N, C-alpha and C positions, 0 to 999 in steps of 0.2 A: 418914524412910524414903526410900530411893532410888527414883526413878521408873524404870520399865523402859523402856529405849530402844527405839523402833521401828526395825526394819531398813529402811534406805533402799535401795530397789532402783533400779538404773540403768535408764533408759528405753532400750529396745532395739527394733530392727526386724530381721526375718529375711529373707534372700534365698535363693531356690532356683530351679532351672530344670527344665523338663520337656524331656527329650531322647528320642531314639529308644530309649535303653536304660532310661529312667525315666519311666513315664507319670504322669499327674496323681495317681492314687490312691497310687502309691508315693512320689511327692514329698511328698504330704500326711502320709504315715506318718513320713517322715524329718523333716519340719518339726515334727510333734507331738513327736517325740523331741528335736529341737533346742531346742524351747521348754522342755521339761523340763530339759534340760542348762543352758539359760540361767538358768532359775529356780534350779537347784541352785547355779550360780555366783554368784547374787546379782543377776540381771537381771529386768526386767519387760517382757515382749514386748507392744508396743502395736500392731504391724502386721506383716503378711507381704507381701512382694513376690515374685511368681512371673512367669516368662517362658518361652515355648515356643521352644526353639532346637534345631538339630540337634546342635551342639557348643558348649561355652562359648566366648565371645569371648576370644581369646588375650591381649587387652590389658586388658579391663575385666570379664571374666567374663560380664556381661550386656550387652545392646545399649546404644548411646548414648542412645536415646530413653528407655528404661527407667531408665537411670542418671540422666538429668535429672529424671525423675519422683521418684526416690528422693531426689535432692539437694534438691529443693524441699520434700519432706515432712520431711526431716531438719532443714532450716533453719527451717521454720515451726513445728515442734513441739519444737525444742530436744532432739533425739535425741542421746544421748552415744555410743552404741555400735551398730554395724551388724555383724550376724553372718551369714556366708555358710555354706551347708550343705556345701560341698566345700572341699578344701584349695586355697588360692590360691598361685600362683607368686609369686616375689619381684617380678617385673615387674607382675603384676596388682595386688598389694598396694600397690605404690608409686603406680600410676596411680589406683587407687580412692581412696587417702588424699588425693591431690592434688585430686581432684574433690569428694569429699564433705566433706573437712575435719572428719572425725569419727574416733573410734577404730574401726579395722577389725579384726575377728577372724574367722578361719575355724573350721570344725568342729574341726580338729586342735588349734588354739591354745586353744579353749574347753575341750576335754577335758583338755589339759595344765594349764590354770588350775585346774580342779576338783581334779585330782590334787594340785596344789601346795597347795590349801586343806586337803585331806583327809589329807595325809601327816603322820603323828604321830611315827614313830620316825626315828632318824638314817638307817637303811637305806632306808626309803621316801622320805625327803627326798632322799637321794643319787640314787636311781633316777629320781625326777621331775626333779631338776636336770639330770641327764645328758640326759634326753629333751628338756628345754626348750632346752638349748644346741645339741643336734643339729638341732632345728627352727630355732633362731635363726641358726645359722651362714650358710646361704645367703641369709638375709634381712637381713643387716646393712646392705647398701647401701640397702635400702628403708626401714630404720628409722632409720639414723643418717647420712643424707646430709649433715647439717650438719657432720659431722666430716671430710668429704672435702676436706682442704686439706693442702698441704705444710707440714711443720714448718720453722720458720725460726729465726734467731738464732744465737748463738755456738756453734760446734761442730756445727751442724745443716745447714750449707750443702752443696751437692752433691746427688747422687741422692736421698739420704735415704729416708724411708719415709712414705707417706701415713698419716693417722690411721686410715683405714678398714682399711688393711693391718695396722696395729698392733692394732686391735680384733679382727680376724680371728685374728691370732696368739695373742692373749690367750685368746679363746674356744677355739681348738684346744688350747692348753695346758691349759685348764680341763677340756675333754672328756677328754684323756689322763689327767689326774690323777684324775678321777672314775671312769674305767674301772679304773684301778689300785686305787682304794679299794674298788670293788665286787668286784673279783677277790679282794681280801683277805677281805671279808665273806663272799663266796661260799664260800671255803675253810672259814671258821669255821662257816657254816651247814651245809655238807656234813658236817663233823665232828660237829655236833650231831645231824644226821639219822642218822649212823652209830652214834651213842651211844644211840639210842632202843631198841636191842635188836632182837629179832625179832618185835615186835608187828606185826600186820596194819595196813596204813595205808589209810585211807579218806579221800577228798577230795570236798568239796562243790564242784561246778562249776556254771556257768550264767550266763545273761545278768545284767546289773546290775539290782538292785532286784527280784529274784524271790523273796526271802525266805530266802536261804542263812543269813544271820546269825541270823535269828529261829529257824530250824530248829536251828542249832547251839546256841542258848541252851536250847531245849527238850530236846534229846537229851543235851547235855553238862552241863546244869544250870549253865551258865556265864553270864557277863555281857558278851558281845561286843556292841559298839555296833551298833545297828540303827536305821535311820531310813528314812522314805519319800522318799528322795532318791537320785539316782544316785551310785554309787561311795561308799557309806557306809563300806565296808571296803576298805582298800588293803593293810594288813599281813596276812600269813597268820597265822592263829591256830590253834595245834595244842593239842588237849586229849585227855587219856586218858579214854576212855569205857568203861564196863562194862555190858553187857546180859546179863542172867542172871548167869553167873559168868565170862563171856568178855570179857577186856580187849582193846581195840584203840585206835589213834590216829585221831582225826577232825580234819581240817584244813578251815578256811574260807578260801577263796581270793578274790582280786580278781575282780569281775564282768567279763564281756566285753560288748562293744557292737559294733554294725555300724559299719563304717568306722573300726575301732580304729587309731589312728596306729601306723605301723610302728616309730616311735621308742620307743613304750611297750612294744610286744611285745619289742623288743630289750633295753631297760633293765630290764624286769621278768622277764627269763627265769629268774632265780634263784628268784623268787617262784613262777613256774610250774613249777619243779623239784619242788615239792610234788605237783603234778599228775602230772608225769612218773614220779615214784617211787612213786605210790600203787598199791596192789594192786586197789582197787575205786573206781570213780567213781560218785558220786550226782549225776546230772545233774538239777538242780532247774529246773523250768519254771513260769512264772506263767501258768496256763491261763486266767486271767481277762483276760489281755491279748489284744486282737483280732489281733495279729500274732505270737502265740506260736510259730507254725510257722517264721516267718522267724528268730525268736530262736534256735530249735533249730538251724537251718541255720548261723547265724552262729557259734554256739558250736562246732558240729562242724567248721566251717572252721578255726577257731583251734586246736582240738584236733589237726586234721590237720597244721597248721604246726609243732606241737611233738611230732609223732609219737605221739599218744595215742589215735588213732581205734579201735584194736583192743583197747583195755583193757576188762576186765569192767565193765559199766555197768548201773546201775538208773535208769530214768527216774522222777523224782518230780514229779508234776504237783501243784503247790502252789496255794493260794488258791482252793480249790473253794468256799469260803464267799462269795467275791466274784464267782464266775462267773455271767454272765447271758447268755441267748441271745435273739436277736430272734424275735418271734412273727409268724405270718401269720394274719390273720382267716379264718375258715372260708369266708366268701363272697367272699374276695379271690382271683380267678382270674388276676390279672395278675402277681402277685409270684412269681418263681421261687425255690424253696428253695435256699439256699447254705449254706456251712459256718457262717456267722454265725447260722443258725437251728438248728444242732445242739444238742441237750441233751447233758449230760455222758454219759448212757447211750448216745446215738447216737455220740458221739466214741469211746467205748470199743469200738465195733464197726467203726471205720474202720481205718487203718493201725496204730492203737495195739493192736489185737487181735493183730497179728503179734509184738508184744513179749512177749505172754503175761504170766506172773507177774512179769516185770521192769518192769512199769508200776504205779506206786502213785498213788493220788489222795488227797491230804491237805490239811489246813488247819493250817499250823504255828502261826499266831497263835491259833487256837481249839482247838488240839490235836486236831483231827478226824482219825480213823484213824491216830493216832500209834502205837497199840499194834500195828496191822498193819505199820506202817513199822518198828518195832523188831524184830518177828519176822522180817521180810524181811532186814534188815541183819544180824541174828544168824545167819540161815541162810547168807547169802553169806560173812560173815566166818569162820564155822565151816568152811565148805567149803574156803576158802583155807588156814586154819590147819591142818586135819587132813591136807590134801594135803602141806603143808610139814613137819608133825610128826605122822606117822601114829600114833606111840605115845601121843599125847595124845587120841586118839579118844574114850576112855572118860570123859575129864574133862568134855567138853561134849556133853551129850545132844542128839540131833536133836529138832526140834519136831515133835510128832505132831499133824497136823490132825484136828480133831474131825469 
């Protein structure tokens, strides 16, 4: 019998800074997320380093004193990887590598690495490879300084071409090739979307790890991969769903995240076309997450970047089974009530009340309030369908509330 191998996680430290635009609480939120990203990528975080600065150091991101503290810790504890919470410039990356003598990764590179691990189809792998090369191109000097020498030998005398210039040209050629490949696939996918007929299109959108794929499995009775890690789904999955006797198309899309690398938004634009062409968006939110309001804002920001903010939208607050609020003892007169102390019922009477019946509270994993969810989706899809095809009105009866 084969023994099950234990996963070997890389020992990792995280580094972030407190600035005038990012206070300590906000930094801790980002570092919590960065730790989850690191775990998803296969790393084990053993320590965090933070520093208060007005702006990042242009040469080493953090100050020289803090850098020396990190260097000693990395050396004494045999740390293999150091992860920075913000994107590093090529110069910063080169200087930090020279000082720490460890693998240096920034938030963008970490997300790209996770995407590379998760890409299953040829299309997703092509999108991720393009994003990686676009990230790599300006950093070639920092990564491959050992190649910076003149070619010599027979036929290579004269001005020639340095190795680094050759490498840059190879990467630029590869980027050009990948873009052409994606354009071809984009045309194929656009044709596929056009061949789906006149069915109403519904897209699940939301932050990463909010339960979109789990909800897709419940509603579409499909087997989309779902896992409690970030970016479990990269490829858009489209399923035909029937509620009552009304058919429509439901798509599960890639999750969004704060500080999403611009290279990924660009290379995944065809995947996001499913969102652009949807008639109805189901914005899924993990209400059990302490920063769910920030997540909503991040998703709305990216929806704005792809011109989808004015689409018909239903807010689906998922994971009500996991929601917990902080409590204040009756005799405690010092603690001020904050949003962290709100019960679900209290949340429903905040800004959520302005959404009206376009806010649903469910538990996809426990199928809590799923029937209510189905009725709402049926109503929305029916409204879109009968507006488009008025003569089909009699085929799909309205739901009469008791």
